[in-house]
KOLTOR-341328 format. One record per residue (C-alpha): residue number from 1; residue in one letter; x, y, z. Coordinates in steps of 0.001 Angstrom, whole numbers, plus 524288, in hexadecimal, padded with zeros to 5 digits. Layout:
N
SITE     i   aa      px      py      pz
SITE   NUM    A       X       Y       Z
...
This chain:
216
SITE     i   aa      px      py      pz
SITE     1    M   6881A   95CDB   B06BA
SITE     2    T   69156   9693D   B08A8
SITE     3    V   689BF   975B8   B0A89
SITE     4    L   68DCF   9808D   B0215
SITE     5    R   69859   987FE   B0A91
SITE     6    T   6A4A0   98EF2   B0AA0
SITE     7    A   6B1C1   9881E   B078B
SITE     8    I   6B5E2   986B5   B151B
SITE     9    T   6A9CD   9813A   B19C0
SITE    10    V   6A900   977A6   B0F16
SITE    11    T   6B66E   97428   B12B1
SITE    12    E   6B350   97251   B20C8
SITE    13    D   6A6FF   96A97   B1E7B
SITE    14    K   6AE4D   960D2   B14FD
SITE    15    A   6B961   95ED1   B1F89
SITE    16    W   6AE7D   95BD4   B29EC
SITE    17    E   6A77B   9534B   B203B
SITE    18    A   6B4BE   94BB9   B1D42
SITE    19    V   6B657   948DC   B2CBB
SITE    20    T   6A84E   94665   B30A2
SITE    21    A   6A1FD   93F60   B2601
SITE    22    P   6ABD6   93303   B26C5
SITE    23    L   6A7CC   932B5   B350D
SITE    24    L   6998B   93159   B3241
SITE    25    A   69C2C   92796   B270E
SITE    26    D   6A3B3   91F12   B309A
SITE    27    C   69805   9205E   B3A3B
SITE    28    L   68ED8   91B36   B2FD5
SITE    29    L   6976C   91075   B2AB9
SITE    30    N   699E2   90B76   B38A4
SITE    31    R   68C40   90B2D   B3A32
SITE    32    Y   68666   90651   B2E1D
SITE    33    G   69183   900E0   B2620
SITE    34    G   69376   90196   B1806
SITE    35    Q   69BB3   90B1D   B0F9D
SITE    36    L   69B29   919E2   B0CF8
SITE    37    Q   69FE2   91F60   B0069
SITE    38    P   6A137   92D9F   AFF31
SITE    39    A   69704   933DE   AF586
SITE    40    N   69C3E   93A6A   AE933
SITE    41    R   69ABD   94814   AE69A
SITE    42    H   68DE4   946F6   ADF0B
SITE    43    D   687A9   93F3F   AE9FF
SITE    44    D   68B68   947E7   AF40D
SITE    45    L   6871E   954EF   AED55
SITE    46    F   67B0C   94F89   AE647
SITE    47    H   675E2   944B8   AEF5F
SITE    48    G   679DA   94872   AFD6A
SITE    49    T   68372   93C94   AFE76
SITE    50    D   68FCB   93BEE   B05D8
SITE    51    F   691CC   92D70   B05D6
SITE    52    L   68C08   9213E   AFECC
SITE    53    W   68994   916A8   B09B6
SITE    54    H   68B01   9093E   B0450
SITE    55    R   68519   9001D   B0E4B
SITE    56    K   67FC9   8F24E   B0C42
SITE    57    G   68052   8F37B   AFE2C
SITE    58    I   67851   8FFCA   AFD9A
SITE    59    T   67E87   90DCC   AFAB7
SITE    60    A   6770D   9194D   B0135
SITE    61    R   67A61   927DC   B0096
SITE    62    L   67F75   92D6F   B0DC4
SITE    63    A   67F92   93C2D   B116B
SITE    64    I   68855   93FBD   B1CA3
SITE    65    R   6893E   94CA8   B256B
SITE    66    V   6906C   94EE3   B3167
SITE    67    R   68DF8   95B3B   B398E
SITE    68    K   6966E   960E3   B4452
SITE    69    A   695A7   95DA2   B52F8
SITE    70    A   68F5C   96A59   B55CC
SITE    71    F   682B1   964BA   B4FF7
SITE    72    L   682C8   95896   B583E
SITE    73    K   676F1   95D92   B6091
SITE    74    Y   66F19   95CBB   B5381
SITE    75    K   67258   94E5A   B5111
SITE    76    D   663BC   94B54   B4F51
SITE    77    E   6636B   954D3   B4399
SITE    78    F   6690A   95502   B35E9
SITE    79    T   669B5   95FE9   B2B09
SITE    80    I   66565   95F23   B1CF3
SITE    81    R   668C1   9699E   B13ED
SITE    82    E   65BF3   97048   B0D12
SITE    83    D   66255   97A36   B0427
SITE    84    R   66F5F   98039   AFE17
SITE    85    P   66A8B   98DFF   AFA61
SITE    86    Q   6784D   992D3   AF64B
SITE    87    S   67B92   98685   AEE50
SITE    88    G   66E58   981BC   AE959
SITE    89    Q   67352   973CD   AEB48
SITE    90    K   66B42   96890   AEE35
SITE    91    T   66988   96635   AFCA5
SITE    92    E   668F7   95A58   B0521
SITE    93    L   659EA   95CDF   B06FB
SITE    94    E   65805   95E44   AF86C
SITE    95    K   65EEB   951E6   AF51B
SITE    96    I   657F0   949C8   B002A
SITE    97    R   64A9B   94E8C   AFB36
SITE    98    A   64EA4   9498B   AEDD9
SITE    99    G   652C1   93C83   AF2B2
SITE   100    D   66108   93F93   AEE7B
SITE   101    W   668BD   93F70   AFAFF
SITE   102    A   66F80   935E4   B0431
SITE   103    A   667E1   92A80   B089D
SITE   104    F   66E8B   92B51   B1695
SITE   105    Y   6728E   9374F   B1E42
SITE   106    A   67CE8   9365A   B28E7
SITE   107    Y   67D7E   9420E   B3161
SITE   108    A   68706   944D0   B3C8C
SITE   109    L   68E14   94D35   B4514
SITE   110    S   69C3C   94D50   B48C1
SITE   111    D   6A66B   9549A   B5017
SITE   112    G   6B02B   9527A   B445C
SITE   113    D   6B735   9472B   B4AC8
SITE   114    S   6AB29   93D86   B4C72
SITE   115    L   69D39   93D01   B4B89
SITE   116    L   69423   94096   B56BE
SITE   117    H   686D7   93CA5   B505A
SITE   118    W   682AB   93702   B43D5
SITE   119    S   67543   932D4   B3D32
SITE   120    L   67139   92C26   B3166
SITE   121    F   6658A   92F9B   B2A49
SITE   122    R   65D38   928AD   B1FCA
SITE   123    M   65A82   933D8   B16BA
SITE   124    S   64F12   92C7B   B0F48
SITE   125    R   647BA   92F12   B1CB3
SITE   126    F   64B90   93D15   B1D46
SITE   127    D   640B6   94749   B1DD0
SITE   128    P   644D6   953CE   B185B
SITE   129    D   637B7   95A81   B1CA6
SITE   130    A   63974   95602   B2AB4
SITE   131    P   63A81   9619A   B3437
SITE   132    F   64757   968D6   B3292
SITE   133    R   64D5B   97631   B36A7
SITE   134    Y   6582D   97D36   B2F73
SITE   135    M   665CE   97D95   B343D
SITE   136    P   668E9   98A6A   B39F6
SITE   137    G   66F19   9931D   B30D9
SITE   138    F   66C4F   98A23   B2523
SITE   139    G   65DEB   98CF0   B2343
SITE   140    P   65888   99291   B171A
SITE   141    R   65779   99FE4   B1BCF
SITE   142    D   6643C   99FC7   B2336
SITE   143    P   66EEE   9A7DE   B1CD9
SITE   144    C   67B3A   9A3B8   B16CF
SITE   145    R   68700   9A2FA   B1F6F
SITE   146    G   68DF0   9AE57   B1941
SITE   147    H   69A16   9A687   B159F
SITE   148    L   6937F   9A070   B0959
SITE   149    P   695DD   9A853   AFC69
SITE   150    C   68A8E   9A907   AF2B5
SITE   151    R   68C94   9A068   AE7B0
SITE   152    G   68A2C   9AB4D   ADD41
SITE   153    Y   67BB6   9A72E   AD993
SITE   154    L   67460   9AADB   AE608
SITE   155    P   6728D   9B9F6   AE7FC
SITE   156    C   6754F   9C18A   AF491
SITE   157    R   6668B   9C3CF   AF5F8
SITE   158    G   663EB   9CC76   AEB3B
SITE   159    H   66F44   9D54B   AEA95
SITE   160    L   67B62   9D16C   AE373
SITE   161    P   67E89   9C303   AE07E
SITE   162    C   68A7A   9BD3C   AE790
SITE   163    R   69550   9BA2C   ADE3F
SITE   164    G   69A70   9AEB6   AE68C
SITE   165    H   6A31D   9B79D   AEF8F
SITE   166    L   69A96   9BE67   AF932
SITE   167    P   6951E   9B63D   B0578
SITE   168    C   686C5   9B3C3   B05DF
SITE   169    R   680BC   9BE44   B0ED6
SITE   170    G   677A4   9B4BA   B160A
SITE   171    H   66BDD   9B299   B0D5B
SITE   172    I   66E6A   9A681   B06FD
SITE   173    P   670A0   999A4   B0F67
SITE   174    D   67B4B   990A5   B0B7B
SITE   175    T   67365   98414   B0FB4
SITE   176    V   665C6   98140   B159D
SITE   177    T   6661A   97561   B1F25
SITE   178    R   65B43   96E71   B25B0
SITE   179    I   65D3E   967CE   B334B
SITE   180    Y   654BA   95C5F   B3606
SITE   181    R   65205   9548A   B4281
SITE   182    I   65428   9452D   B4055
SITE   183    P   648F1   9427C   B496B
SITE   184    E   63FE7   949E9   B407C
SITE   185    Q   642E7   9415A   B3491
SITE   186    P   63B14   9358A   B30D6
SITE   187    Q   63CDB   92841   B3729
SITE   188    G   64934   920BF   B3081
SITE   189    F   6500E   92CEA   B2CC3
SITE   190    L   659A0   92BAE   B3872
SITE   191    I   66182   91E99   B363C
SITE   192    K   66B5B   920BA   B422E
SITE   193    S   66F7A   92C0C   B4A82
SITE   194    V   67C0F   929C6   B52FA
SITE   195    T   682E4   93251   B5CFA
SITE   196    L   690B9   92E62   B5E23
SITE   197    C   6963A   92EDD   B6C10
SITE   198    A   6A51C   92E23   B6845
SITE   199    P   6AD1B   92CC9   B5C0A
SITE   200    C   6B697   92038   B5A05
SITE   201    N   6C386   9241C   B5654
SITE   202    G   6BE4E   92FFA   B4F4C
SITE   203    R   6B490   927E0   B4770
SITE   204    A   6A5C5   928EE   B4861
SITE   205    I   6A37A   91BEC   B4FAE
SITE   206    P   69BB1   91DBA   B5C23
SITE   207    Q   69E2E   91736   B6AAF
SITE   208    R   6902C   918DE   B6CAB
SITE   209    E   6842C   91D24   B65D2
SITE   210    H   677B3   923F8   B6774
SITE   211    T   66EB2   92042   B5D27
SITE   212    K   66113   925F2   B5841
SITE   213    R   6588C   91F2C   B4F35
SITE   214    N   64CDF   92515   B47F1
SITE   215    A   64410   919AB   B499C
SITE   216    A   646B5   913CF   B3CA2
């Protein structure tokens, strides 16, 4: 799940994930029941799976992503990584097209203390060819941020190859990310979408809900 970034950013991402992923997991369990088992490293890296969801005698793969509250106005959208030019690692989109990704995708927005909104998607109904746009700054033609070192196997545009010490000069993006709109996905993709009006003792349990359903 983690995009190739500097050590500081990775640390920040892991800290954010450690705080907010349990909030989203609690929401799902309160809503649907069952048990969530953290995925092993192999499932995480190669199958896009954060949890194994045991429910009603069935085990399903679950992917989780929590974005920051600043993106709340985009709650009808979700992101999928298309490419990782610097590392060459398989992305979410490639795994989804190959049928080797999580069965369910839980996507939420949080202020760091509680969830503000969450959606649950059925990935068997996801259409990767639906209309999309690239996230600003993360398109295939957008430059690297300048804080990522080249890994020694990518040339600095035909001059001297970086040796792993010099920052990329803005030619090679670190990740390419698509933005899809939920309403433009096929019927049955959206299982549930809930806006949380208030936290309950810091947990992601709503007092009142606004629910959207993709006429499934």
